[in-house]
N, C-alpha and C positions, 0 to 999 in steps of 0.2 A: 415637587413641593406639594404638601397636602392641600386639598381644596376646602377643608372644613375648619380653617382657622377662624375663631370668632372675631368679627369685626366690630370695633367701637363698643366692645363689651356686650354685644347681643349674642346669646347662645343660639346654636343651630335650631334647637327645638322651638324657640320663639320666632326666629326669623322665618322659618318655614310656614308659619301661620299668618304672616303679615304681608300686606300688599307692598308694592314698591313705595307708594306714597307714605304708608305707615312707617316703613323702615327708614325712609329719608327723614321723617320728623324726629325719630330717635337719633339718627346720625348727626343731624344739625345740632341737637341739644348737647352732644358730647364732643364735637369737633374742636380740636386745638390747632391753631394756625402755626405752621412752621415755615422756615425760609431756607434758601441755599441751593436747591436743585438747579435753578436756572443758571447760577454761577458755574456749577459743574458742567452743564451743557455748553456754556459759552467757552469754557476752557478747551472743549473738544474742537471748537472752531478755530480759536486763535493760537492755543498751545504755547509752550515755552515760557521763558522768563516774562515776556510781555503779559501773559495771562495772569501771573501772580500779582502784577501791578494793577492791571485794569479790573480784575475781579474785586478789588477793594471799592470800586465805584459802583453807583447804582445804574449807570448807563454806559455801555461800551461805545467807543467810536463806531459810527455806522459802517465804515469801510471794513471793519473786522467781523461783521455779522452777515453771513451769506444765506439768503433764502433757499429753502428746499421744499420738496413735496408739492410742487405745483399741481393743481388739478382744476379742470374746467367743469362747468355745469351750465346747462341751459337756464336762462331766465324763463319767466312765464311765456315769453314769445321768442322761440329760438331763431326766428328770422331777423330779429333786431336787437336781441339782448343776450349777453354772455357774462357769466360770473366766473371770476378767477379766485381761487383760494391757494394759500401757501402757508408755510410755517417758518418761523425764525427761532433760533435757539436761545435768544435773549431779547428782552424788551427793546424796541426801537422807537424812534420818533418819526412822525409824519410819513408813514408808509404810503405807497402810491402804485398805481397801474398806469402804463402808457400803451396806447394802441395806435397803429397807423397802417397805411397801405404798403409800406416797405420797411425793412429793418433800418434804413437810413433816414426815415421820415416818420418817426413815432410822434404821436400827438402830445398835447399837454398832459400834465399829471392829473390823474383821477384819484381823489382821496380814497384811501382804504381804511377799513375798520379793524382794529386789533381786538380779538376775543381771547383774553387770557383764561387759562383753565388751570386750576390748582387742585391737585390730588393729594389728599391727606389720608393715609392708611392707619392713622392712630398709633404711630410709633413703630410699626413693623419695618418701615424704612423712612428716610427723610422725605418730606413732602416734595412732590414733583411739580414744577412750574412749566407750563407749555404755552406757547403764544401762536395762535392761529390768526391769519390775516385774510381779509376778503375785500374785493372791490368788484363793481359791476360796470360794464361798458354797455351803454344804451345808444339808441339812435343809429344802429348799424344798418348796412345795406344787405338785403337778403342774398344768399348764394354767393357771398364774397369772402375771399381769404384775407385775413388780417394778421399782422405781426404784433406781438406784445412783449412787454418786459415788466418786471416788478422790482421795486426797490424801496428805499427809505432814505431819510436824511443821512447824507454821507455815503450813500451807495446807490448809484444809478448805472445800470449795466451799459447804457449807451456812452458813458464816459470812460469805460474801462476797456482797455485793448487786449488784456490777457485772458480774462475769465468772465467777461460779461456774457449774459445769456439772453437770447431773443427767441421766442417760440411763436407758433402760428396756430390759428383756428379758422374754421370756415363756418359761416352762419348757414342756417337752414334755407332751402330754396323758397322762392316766392310761391304762395299758394295759387297765384294766377299765372305763374310763369310756366315755361316749358317743363313738363314732367321728365325727370331723368332718373335712371336706376341708381340705387344706393344700397349699402349694406349696413346692418347694425349687428352687434354681438351681445352675448349675455352669458353670465355664469353667477353662481353664488358660492358661499362657503370657501373663501379664498385663504385668509390668513397670510402668513409670511413663510415661504418655503421655496425650495428649488423648483418644485412642480408649479407653484404659482408663477415664478419667473418664466418657466417654459411655456405656460399657457399665455402669458402676456406677449411673449415673442411671436407665437403663432397668431395671436389675436391681432396684433398691429399689422401683420402681413395681409390681413383681410381688408385693410384700409377702411375701417368702419366710420360711419358718420357720427355714431355715438355708441356708448356701451351701457348696458343695464346690469347693475350688480344686485342680485336677488337676496341680499341680506347675509348676516354673519360675515362682517367685513374683515375685521382685524383679529379677533379672538384675544384682545387684551383681557377680557373676562372669559376665562376658559371653562367656567362651569355652565353658563348660559341659562341660569334659572331666575335671574333678576333678584338675587338675594345679596345682602351685605356680606354674607359669609362666603360668597364666591371669591375664588382667588383672582386677583386683578393686578395687572402690570401696565400702567399707562404708557410706559416707554415703548411698548410694542407698536403704538400708533406712529411713532417716529420712523420705525422700520417699515411699516406698512405704506406710509405715504412716500417714502424714498423709493421703495420697491416699485411702486406703480407710476412714479413720475414720468418715465419714458413714454408711457401710453397716455396717462391722464392729462399731461401737459398739452396734448394736441387733440385728444378725443374727449368730448364731454362725458364725464363719468357719473351716470345717473344712478344713485343708490336708493334702495329701500332698506328697512331695518328688520333684522332677525332677532332671535332670542338672545344671542351672544352680544347684541348691541344694546340690550337693556343694562345700563351701568348704574346700579341702584344708588351709589354714593353721591351722584351729582345733582339729582333733582327728584321731585315727587313722582315723575313718570320715568326717571332713569335716562332721559334723553338729552339733558343739557350738554353733555359731552359731545354728542353728535351735532347738536345745534352750533357748537363752537367750531367743529371741524368742517361742516358741510354747509353749502348754500343750496337750499331746495327752492324750487320755483315759487312756492308760497301761495299757490292758488287752491289748496285743499281746505278741508274743514279746519276751523281755528283750533280745536282741541287736539287734533291728531298731529303726530310728528312724522316727517318724511312721507307725507301723503300728498300727491299732486298729479297733474296731468300736463302733457304738452303735445303739440302737433309737429310732425316732421313730414313734409311732402304729403302723401296720401294716407299716412298712418297716424292714428291717435293712440297715445300711450298713457297708461295710468299706473302709478305706483301706489301700493297699499301697505298698511302695517297690520300683518296678520296676528301679531301679539294681542291685538284687540279682540279677536274672535276665536282664537285657537282653543281647543279642548285639552291639549296635552299639557300645557304650562299655564299657570294662573297669575304670573307676575304682573301683567298689565291687562288681563282679561276684562273687557267691558269698560276700559278707562275713558272711551269717548262717549259712553252712554248711548250708543247707536248712531251717533252723528256721522261716523265714517261710512257706515253702510247706507244711510240715507243719501249722503253726498255721492257715493258710488252709483246709486240708481239714477240720480239726476244727471251725473256727468256722462255716464254711458249713453243715456237717452239723448243728451245734447250732442255728443260726438257722432252718434249714429245718424242724426238728422243733417249733419253738415254735407253739403252737396259735393265737396271735393275730398271727402274722407272715405276711402275704400275699406280699410282694415282697422280693427280695434285689437290692441295688444295690452294685456294686463300682467303686471309682475309683482310678486310678493314672496314671502319666505316660506311659510308652512305649506305643505303640499295638499292640494285637493285630491290628487290621485297618484299614489306611488306604492310600490310593493317592496321597498327596501325594508330589511328586517329591523333597522335601527329606529325609524320613526313612522314609516308607512304613511297612511292618509289621515288627515285631520277632519273630524266630524264637524267642528265649528266652522271651518271654511266651507264645507259642503252645505251646511245648513244655511248660513247667512249670505254667501256670495255666489255659489254655483247657480242657484235659480236666477240671479240677475245676469249671469253670463249667458244662460239659455235665453232669457227674455230679450236681451239686446244683441244676440247673435255675435258674441265675442269670438274672434277668429283664433287667437292664440293666448294661452296662459302660461307664464314662465315662473317656476318655483325653484327654491334651493332646498335647504334643510337636510335632505337626504344626500349624502356625499357620493352620488352616482349619476349616471345619465339614464333617463328613462323617458320614453315617449308613449303616449296612449294612442289608441284608435280615436277617431272622432266620436265625441260623446254629446248626447243631448238627452236630458231627463234621466241621466244615468245609464242610458242604453247605448252600447258601442256600435259603430259602423266601421268595419275593418279598414285600416289604412296601412297597407304594406309599404315597405321601403320602395321609394321611387314612384308611388302612386300620387294622384291628384285628389284633393279633398275640396268639396264645395260646402262651406260652412252653413249657408242658408238651407241646404238640404241635409247635410250630414252631421253637423254639430261642431264643437270646439275641440281643438287639439291642445292637450296639456303636456308640457315638457318639464321634467325635473332636470335642472342643469347645475347640480351641486358638486361637480368635480373640479371646482376652481383652484384647489391647491391644498386644502386641509386633508387629513388622513381619511382614507376611503372606507365606505361601508360595504355591505354585501346584500345579495338578493336571496330569496328562498327558492328561486328557480334558476336554471342556467342562463348565463348571458346569451343574448340573441341580437346580432347586429350585422351590418354588412361585412361579409367575409367570414362570419361565424354565426350562421342561423340555427337556432334551436327553438323553434316555435313550440309553445305548449297551449293546450286548450284552456286550462284553468291553473291558477296559482293560489295557494293558501296564503292569505295576508290578513290585515286587520285595519280597523279605523278607530281613532280615539273617540271615546264617548265623553259626554259632559260629566263633570264632577265638581264638588265643592272643595275649598282649600283644605278641609279636614280629611278628604278622601284621597285614596291613591287613584290616579287616573286609570280608567278602565279601557282595555283593548278589546274591541268587539270583533271576533273573527269574521272574515268575509272571503268568498270564493270569487276571484278576479278573472275576467275574460278580456279586459281591455288593455293589458300590458303588451305592447307590440314590439318595442325595442328596448333592450337593457344592456348596459355597458358598465362594468366595474373598472373604472380608470379615470384618469384626469382628462378633462375635456371642456369644451365650451360650445355654445350654440352660435352659429352665424346665420343671419337671415338676409337673403338677397331680395330686394324689393324691385319689382318691375311694374311701374305705373303704365296705364294704357289710356288711350283716348276714350271719350264717352262712347258707350256701346260696345267697347272691346273688353277683353279680360285682363285685369290686373292680377299679379301673382306675388305671393310670398314663398320663396323657396327656402325651407329649413334644412340646414346642414349641421350635423354634429361633427366636430373636428377634435381629434385627440391632441395631447400636448406634443406628439411627434408629427402632427400634420396629416394623419390619416383620416379619411372621411368614413364614419361608421353609420351614418343615417342620412337619409334625404327624403323629404316629402314636400309636395307643393300644395299651397292653399290658394284657391282661385276664386275671384269674385268679378262680376261685371263692373266695370268702372263707373263711379258715381257720375251724376249729370253735371258736367262742367258748364253747360249752357245756362244752368240755373244758379251759377255761382253768385252769391250776394254778399260775400264777406271780403273785407279788405285785409291787408297784411298786418294790421294791428290786432286782428281778432285771434284769440287763443282758445 
C-alpha cells in the first residue's frame, strides 16, 4: 500500500514542513469521530450467533471478553513495584489485578485503569477502538516470585477451570541482600514476523531478569518520519502484544521509543498512543516520553528518547527543550555515586556509532550525549535503528581501544562499549564492509561510513563521510544481546559478559566489561531508594 496517502486533507509537501505538534493541531481540527471497530473486535472473541445479539449492546458480558497481550514493566523501584499491562478487545467494567504468593492464594483485587485509544484515519477505514488496561502492584518483597492474574467484572481467572490464566514475575533483589548473578537481554526494531518469534524463543531460554527494547517496537507506522502522511495500521499493535505475550507476561519488557513510535495522529508529540499501551517508571523529566531509569542489583539502567536530539529526522527534534539532556547528566552523576552500583547501562534508538549503510551514526546523539557518557564513565550503550548487530571497540573521546572477541574491557581505562542490536525481527540492513564475527572473522582497518549532520526542516539531512576504525564485530542477521551480570564483593571484580545470540541460538560475539565492585561497606541507601 502506498505510504504517501494524504491524511486528514494535509498534502505531503505541507506535512513535511510541520513538526508533530503542528500536524496534530491540524488533525484535531478535522477529526470526525466514528464508531464500530470495537464491536468487530469483540465478534472475533465470542463469534457465532451470540455475537450478532451481544454486539447490539454497549457492553458485552464480562465472561465473553478475554484479556490478551499481558506485559510487565518495572515501577520506579523494581524491588517493590511491578506494573502489569494488558489489552481487551471490548470495553469492560471494573478491571483488576490480583497478586499472591501462590496460584491458589491470590490477594484481593487491585483496581486497574482502562486507557481507551481511538484511531480515526479520516475515512480510509472505519475508526479503530482499542482498550489498554494497567494496574500496579506495590509493597512487594525484594527478590520474591509472585503469581498474578488479570480480569474484570464477570471474568476472574481464578474462578474458571478451563481457560483461566495465572502468570508469574520475580521482583528485583534487595540492594543490601546477597548479590546473585543474573542476565538481561536487549534488541530493537522488532515488528511482527517469524524472525521476531524466533528471537523471542531464544531470548526466553536465557531466563532474563528483564528485557530492554531499544525502540521501533511494532511498526504500526511503517514510514517512521512522524508525519500524518505516514501509512498507519493500529491493528498491528494487537498482533505485536499477542506475539510477545509469552515473554513479556513473565519478563519485564522495558521499552524506549524510536522513530517508528512517533504516531503523529495521537498527540502533539505523537506519543499518546505509547502512553496508552505502556507503563513507564515515570521518574524521568516531565516533558519527555519513555525516559526513565531503574536499578537492578548492581546495574543502573537509563532509557532515553533519541528523537529529541537526532539529526537524521526532525519530527520531534528538540521537543524537550534540552530538559532530557540536563536530566541525563544529573541522573548519570547520581547513579555513579551510588555505593552499590557497579555498572551504568544506557539504551535508546538512534545509533551513536554504527556503519550500517541504512542509517549509520547520528551526529546529534554524539554531540549531546556521548560527552556525558565519557564524563560519567558509562559502561555500555545499546541502540537499535540499524537492523544489524554491530559492536564497537571501547571508545572514549572518540578514540577507540581495540576490544577483540573474548577480551576484557576496563571502562575506567578503556572507555564505553557501544552495541547496535537492531536485528530484533524487522527486515535486515547491510554493511559497507564484510561481516566479521565469531566463526567468520574478516577484520578491516578502516570502513567508509558517514554521520548525520544537523539540518533545518527545509533542508535535506546531510551525510558527512567518515573513516571508521572502531567497528569490531558486524553481523547481518536476526539476533539479540544477552548480558550476564556477575556481582562481586567489595574490592573484587564485577563483570558484565556481553553475548550476541542469533535467532538460531549461535553465539557470534562475546566481550567482558569489568569493574572493581563498589564499596558495600559504605552503603547508605535503603530498598526504597531508586
